[in-house]
N, C-alpha and C positions, 0 to 999 in steps of 0.2 A: 503494500500500500504506500510506502514512503516514496517510491519512484513515481507512482501515479500522482500523488499529492504534489510533488515537486514539479512535475510537468504541467499540472493544472495551475499551480501558483505562478509559474513562468509565463504562461499564456494570459492569465488574469492580469499580471503586471503589464504586459504588452498592450492588452485591450484598454486598461484604465489610463494609460499614458498616450493613447492614440486618439486625438480629437475627432477623427473620422469614423470611430467605431459606431456602427449602427446597432445600438443595444436591443432593438426590436428583433434582430436576427441572431443574436448571440445564443449559442447552444453549448454550454459547458457540460450539460448532461450527455450530449452526443459525444463530446470529446472523452468524457469519462468512460462511456461504453466502448469506445475505440481503445482506450488504454487498458480496459479489462480484457478486450480481445487480444491485445498485444501480450498481456501477461499470460493468458491461457495458452496461446500458441507457444510461447517461450517455455512455460513450465509444465504443461500437461500434454502437449502433442507428442506422438511417437513418430519418429522419422526413420524410414529405411532407405537405403541407397542401392541403386542399380547403375553400375558404372558402364560407360561407353567410351570409345576412343576419344570422342570430342568433349565429353563432359559427364554429367550425372543426371539421373532421374531420381528425384527425392519424392517418396510417397509419404505424405504427411497425414496422419490419421489420429482420430480421437473419438470420444464418446460424447453424446448429448451436446451440452453447451460448448464444448471444445470444438466440435465439428462446425458449429455455427461460426466460431471465431476463425477457424482455419479458412472457411469459405469466404469470409469477409476480408481477411488479410492477404492471403497468398495471391489470388488472381489480381487484386488491386496493386500489389507491389511489383508484379512481373514487368509491366511497362517501364517503371522507374529503374528496375534492375537492368533491363535491356538498354535503356537510354544512357545510364551511367557507365556501363561496361562495353557496350557494342556487341555483346554476346547475343546469341539467339535464345530467347526465353519464352517458353509456352507453358500453359497449365492445362490440366485435364481433371475434370471432376471425378472423384471416386465415390463409391457408396458411402464410405465413412471418412471422407476427407478430400484432399486435392493432391494431384501430382504436380510438382514443379520440375520442368525439364529444362536444363541449362546446358547449352553447348557453346564452347569458345575455348578459353584457356583451361584445359582439363585439370592441370595441376593446381591452378588457383581455385577453381571451382571445388575440387576435392578438399583442398586445404581449408577453405572457408567453411565448407559444409553448409547445410541449410540455414542455420542460425546466423552465420556470418554473412551469407548472401542477403538475408532479410535485413541486415543492418547497413548494407551498402547504400550510400547516398546521403547527401546533406539536405535532403528534402523534409526530414521529419518535423522539425520545428515549424517550417512554413506550412506543411500539411496539417499539423495540429492547430495552428492559428487559423487556417482556412476553415477547418471543421468548427472551431469555436465561434467563428464569425457567421456560421450558418451558410457558408459558401460551398459549392461543389468541390470536394477535396480529391476526387478521383477522376 
């Protein structure tokens, strides 16, 4: 909970100092739901790897609420990952999760693993701010 609280506090500070904040659109509850999703994917998802010469297929699975979080997070992060790295990134829905297929620099992809790949990109704060402002974040 501490990390989520800190992320919310950071965004609230940005909103309160921005004279252009449209308070009628602010959605901190939506940001909180997203942060809960991030936490569930990071702590509760089970990830298996299927290696290929070009990269890796990560099958990300969970139960009940974790599956919802996986389906919210993984497909929406794929375009950011592709843009940041230049790698080919696709997703495929599974019965109990999502497959993230990443082809490019196979050694880097394997070294980073699923969780390292999900952390790539300096877009997270901007993404959280857009969500809090009630703007389309994906």
